[in-house]
C-alpha positions as CSV (number, residue, x, y, z in Angstrom):
1,X,0.0,0.1,0.1
2,X,1.3,3.4,-0.9
3,X,0.1,6.7,0.9
4,X,-0.3,9.9,-1.0
5,X,-0.6,13.4,0.3
6,X,-1.5,16.6,-1.6
7,X,-1.2,20.0,-0.1
8,X,-1.9,23.6,-1.1
9,X,-3.3,26.8,0.3
10,X,-6.7,25.7,-0.9
11,X,-6.8,22.0,0.2
12,X,-5.2,19.2,2.1
13,X,-5.8,15.6,0.7
14,X,-4.7,12.2,2.0
15,X,-5.2,8.7,0.4
16,X,-3.9,5.3,-0.2
17,X,-3.1,3.4,-3.4
18,X,-2.8,-0.4,-3.7
19,X,-0.9,-2.4,-6.3
20,X,-3.2,-3.2,-9.2
21,X,-0.6,-5.0,-11.4
22,X,2.9,-6.1,-11.2
23,X,5.0,-7.2,-14.1
24,X,7.3,-5.3,-16.4
25,X,5.6,-2.3,-14.8
26,X,4.1,-1.5,-11.5
27,X,0.5,-0.2,-11.7
28,X,-1.0,1.5,-8.6
29,X,-4.8,1.9,-8.2
30,X,-6.6,5.3,-8.2
31,X,-6.2,7.0,-4.7
32,X,-8.8,6.0,-2.2
33,X,-9.2,9.3,-0.3
34,X,-9.0,9.0,3.4
35,X,-8.9,12.6,4.5
36,X,-10.0,15.7,2.5
37,X,-10.3,19.3,3.5
38,X,-12.5,20.7,2.0
39,X,-14.1,17.4,0.8
40,X,-15.2,18.5,-2.6
41,X,-11.5,19.3,-3.8
42,X,-10.1,15.8,-3.3
43,X,-10.8,13.2,-6.0
44,X,-9.7,9.6,-6.6
45,X,-7.8,10.6,-9.7
46,X,-6.2,7.9,-12.1
47,X,-3.9,5.0,-11.7
48,X,-0.2,5.4,-12.0
49,X,2.2,3.2,-14.0
50,X,5.8,3.0,-13.0
51,X,8.4,1.6,-15.4
52,X,12.2,1.3,-15.3
53,X,13.8,3.0,-18.2
54,X,17.3,1.9,-18.5
55,X,19.7,1.6,-15.5
56,X,19.1,5.0,-13.8
57,X,15.6,6.1,-14.9
58,X,12.1,5.7,-13.6
59,X,9.1,6.7,-15.8
60,X,5.7,7.4,-14.3
61,X,2.7,7.6,-16.7
62,X,-0.8,8.8,-15.7
63,X,-3.8,10.1,-17.4
64,X,-4.0,13.9,-18.0
65,X,-5.6,15.3,-14.8
66,X,-7.7,17.6,-17.2
67,X,-11.0,15.6,-17.3
68,X,-11.7,17.1,-20.8
69,X,-8.7,15.3,-22.4
70,X,-7.9,11.8,-23.1
71,X,-4.1,12.5,-23.2
72,X,-1.5,10.9,-20.9
73,X,1.4,12.5,-19.0
74,X,4.8,11.0,-18.5
75,X,7.4,12.1,-16.1
76,X,10.9,10.6,-16.1
77,X,13.1,10.7,-13.0
78,X,16.9,10.2,-13.4
79,X,19.2,9.3,-10.6
80,X,21.7,11.9,-9.8
81,X,25.1,11.1,-8.3
C-alpha cells in the first residue's frame, strides 16, 4: 500500500493506493481518499504506471488530470550522483 498526500493553500488531501498489477511495470490503483479538507476538492484521480527506463531512470505515466482530455502525461526521473 502507498500513501499519498496533496497540499496547497486551498486543500489538504490524503489517500492510499494499492498495487493493481505487477509485471514489467508496477501499476498502482487510483487514490482512495481517506482525509479531505474541503471534501469537494479531493478526488480519486487515475492509476499510476511505474516503469524502469534503463539503469538510472524511472518513468511514471498517468492520465491527464484535465477531465476534458484523453491524453496521458509521462514524467521521467533520473538518478543523480
